[in-house]
N, C-alpha and C positions, 0 to 999 in steps of 0.2 A: 030101669031105663028112664022112667019119668024122673026119678031122683037125680039121675046123672044129668039129664037135660036141664032140670031145675037148678041143679048146682052150677052147671055150666052157664046157665043164664044169669045166675047171680054173680058168678066170678067174672064174667066178661065185662060187665059194666065197671066193676071195681078196678079191673086191670086197665081198662081204657082210661078211667079217671086218673088212676095213678100215672099212667104214661103221659097224659095231657099235662098233669101237674109237673111232671119231671121235665117235659119239653119247655113249658113256660118258664120254669126256674132257670133252665140253661140259657134260654134266649135273653133273659134279663141279665144274667151274669156276664155273658160274652159281648154285650153291647159296648162299642168303643166310640170315642169322640172323633169328629171329622178330621182328616189330615190337614196340616198347615201348608199352604201353597208356598213354594220356594221363591225368594226374591228374584226379580228380573235384572238384566245387565244395566238397564236405564236407571233403576233405583240405585244401584251401586255407584254409577258414575255421578249421579246427583249428590249422593252422600259424600263422595270424595271431593267434589267441587266445593261443597259447603265447608268441609274441613279445611281445604286450601285457602278459601276466602277468609275464614276465621283466623288462620295462622298469619296470612298476609296483613290483615287488619292489625293484629297484635304487633307485628314487626314495624308497621308504619307508625303506630302510636309510640313505640319505643324510640324510633329515629327522630320523630318530632320532639319528644321530650329531651333527647340528647342534644339536638340542635338548639333548643331554647336555653338549655343550661350553658352551652358553649358561648352563645351570644351574650348571655348575662355576664359570664366571666370576662369576655372581651370588653364589654362596656365598663365593667368595674376597673379593669386594668387601664383602659384609656383615661378614665376619670382620674385615677391615681396619678398617671403620668402628667396630665394637665395640671393637677394640683402641685406636683413636685416642680414642674417647670415654672409655675407662677411663684412658688416660694423661692426658687433660685434667682429668678429675675428681681424679685423684691430685695433679696439679700445683696445682689450685685448693685442695685440702685442705691441702697443704703450705704454700701461701702464707698461707691463713687462720690456720693454726697458728702460723706465724712472726710474723704481725701480732699475734696474741693474746699471744704470749710477750713481744713488745716492749712492748705496752700494759701487761702485768702488771709488767714490769721498771720501766716509767716510773712506775707507781703506788706502788711500794715506797718508803717514806720513807728518806731519807738519814740514816745514823747521825750525820753531822757537823752536820746541821741540826736544831735543836730544834723540836719540834712542840708548840704550845700550843693547847688547845681550850677555849673559853669558851662558856657558854650566853648567847646574845644576849637582851637585854631587848627589850621591845616597841618597835619603831621603830629599833633599833640595827642596825649592820652589823658582822659578825664576819669576819675574814680569817684563815684557817688555812693556813699555809705547808706545802707538800708538796714533795718533791724535784723541782725544775725546773718547778714550776707554782704558781699562786696561785688559790685558790678563794674566791669572795665569796658569802656567804649573807646575805640580808636577812630578819630575823624579822618576821612579820606583826604589825601592831598589833591591838588589840582591835577586833572587828567588821569585820575585813578578810579577804579571801581571797587567798592568795599563789600565784602561778603561776611555777614555776622552770624555766628552760631552760638546760641544761648542754651545753657542747661538749666532746667527748672529747679528751683531750690527746694530743699526739704527743711524741716525744722532744725535750726542750728547749723545748716550747711552753708557753703559758699558758692554763689553763682558766678561763673566766669564766662565772659563773652569773648570768644576768639574771633578776631577780625583778620581776614585775608585780603590784601590789596593787590589788584591786578592793574598794571599800567595800560591805559587805553590811548592809542595814538590820536592826537588832535586832528580834526578834519583839515584836509589840505584844499585850498582854493584852486579851482581849475583856471589856468591862465587863458588870456584871450587868444594866444597863439595856437591853441588847439582847435582844429576844425571838427565840428560835431557831426556834420552830415554832408552828403554829396549834393551839389546843386544840379538843377535840371540840365544845364548846359555843359556840365563836366563829364568827361569820359574816363574810363579806366584803361590802363595800359594793357590789361589782360584782354579787353575787348578788341583792341587794335592788333596786337600781335597774333599772327596766324590768320588774319582776315585776307580775303582775296581782293586784289586791285584790278578793276576792269577799266577799259577805255570808254570814251563816250559812245563808241560804236557797239559796245557790249562785248568786246573781245577780252579774254583773260590775259592780263599783262603779267601777273605774278602774285606771290604771297608775301605779306609783310613779315620779316624775320626779326627786325629790331627797330629801335627808335634812337635818333641822335638828338641830344639836348646840348645847350650851351651851359656855361658855368652859372648862369642865372636861372636855369631851369626851363628856358623857353624851347619849344619844339623847333628843330632845325630841318630835319629830314627823316624820311622813312626808308629803311633798308628793305628792298624788295628783291626776292629771288626770282630770276627769270630763266627760261630755257631749261634744258636738261630733262631727265626722265627719272621719276622717283628719287629726286635729289642728286642723281648722278649727272655731272656736266652742268650743274646749275651755276649761274653767275649772279652775284649780288651787286645791285646798283642802288644808288641813293637818289630818291626823288624829293625835290624840295617840298617841304611841308605845306607851303602856301599853294602848291600846284595840286594838292589833294582835296577832294570834296568828300566830307564824311557826313553821311546821313543815317538816320534811324539807329542812333547809338552804335555806330560803326558796323552795322549790318550791311551797309552798302558804301563802298569807298571807290570813287572814280577819279580818273586823271585824263588830262588832254593828250598824254603820251600814248602813241600807238604801240602795238605789240612788236612791230618791226623796229621801231625806234628804241624800244627798251632792249631788244636783243643786240642792237648795234651800239648801245651806250657802253662806255668803259666801266669796268668793275670798280667798286669803291675800295679805297685803300684805308685800312684800319691802322691805327697806331697802337703801340704797346702801352699798357697801363703802368703809370709811374708808381713806384713804391712810396709809402708814407715815410717822411723823415723820422730818423731815430729821435727819441726823447732827449732833450737837453739835460746833461748831467749837472748836478748842483756843484758849482765851482767856488762856492763861498769858502774862504780860507779858514782852516781849523785854528782854534786859539793856540798860541805858542805854549810850549811846555814850560811850566814854572820851574825855575832853577832854585834848588834848595840853598839857603844861605850857608856860607862857609863857617867852619867851626870857630868858636870864640878863642882868640889867642890866649895862651897861658899867662898868668900874672908874672911880672919880673921877680927875680929872686931878691930877697932882702940882703943888702950888702953887709948889714950889721950882724947877720946870723953867722955863727961859726961853721966851719967846713963840716960836711957830713950831716948838717941839720936841714931838714925839709920844712919849709914854711907853708902852712895851710892857710889860705885866705879866710877871713872871718865870714861866717854865714850872714846873709842879708837879713 
């Protein structure tokens, strides 16, 4: 029993130590690292914003580079166009200067060719020879207007001046018989015709319808229509011109005749207008007809000639 207890006492510590060692080994082996915390939604949004900003920056840089390249290309094209325009203008100027020099050389007179200049008279044509060309000038006649067209000469060509003359009427003097303007004391017939004639008492006598003149043009009488209604039953009388008082450019015409005296006056008798005489025919006698001379009589027969023989007179 004692051996059993002793054996048990010896075995229990060994068993406990072995168990402790086994537990320690297991704890050491099964130890794991702490778990990683999952990212939050804010972190994910910040990361996305950073990525978007990066991409936008790259796109902006690319756009700036492209714009710079386009501007450089446009500047180079404009510079090339300016250079081409300058070259073209210079070439045109050189061509014009060369043409002007040739024209000046062509206009210079040749020392071997004599040049004669004459003043043309009215209606004449003068030709002045120049080196390699001929110029024709037509002098205008009196009362004409000359229009000249000249073609510029080229080397070895002929310059011709075409002149067109147009007749211009000579100014005509105005005779002294023409009256230029109306005098302050002169009246127009249109002012008088249709005017109302009133008496000195202010009564309406009638309306002037016509004017009577003598063959010298002096005023003799005014034809005044009196009475009636709207022209019906009206009577025309003649009032002596000297009995009319005309004031204010015929805006007021008065007479000493009253309205009753005008109605009682006899009507004026007009005469018919005479026709103008017919033009006188030209009665100059026409020249008499010329009578043709009679035929020349035949020459007498030669008595010495035998019968049956015809004698022909000798030719002159």
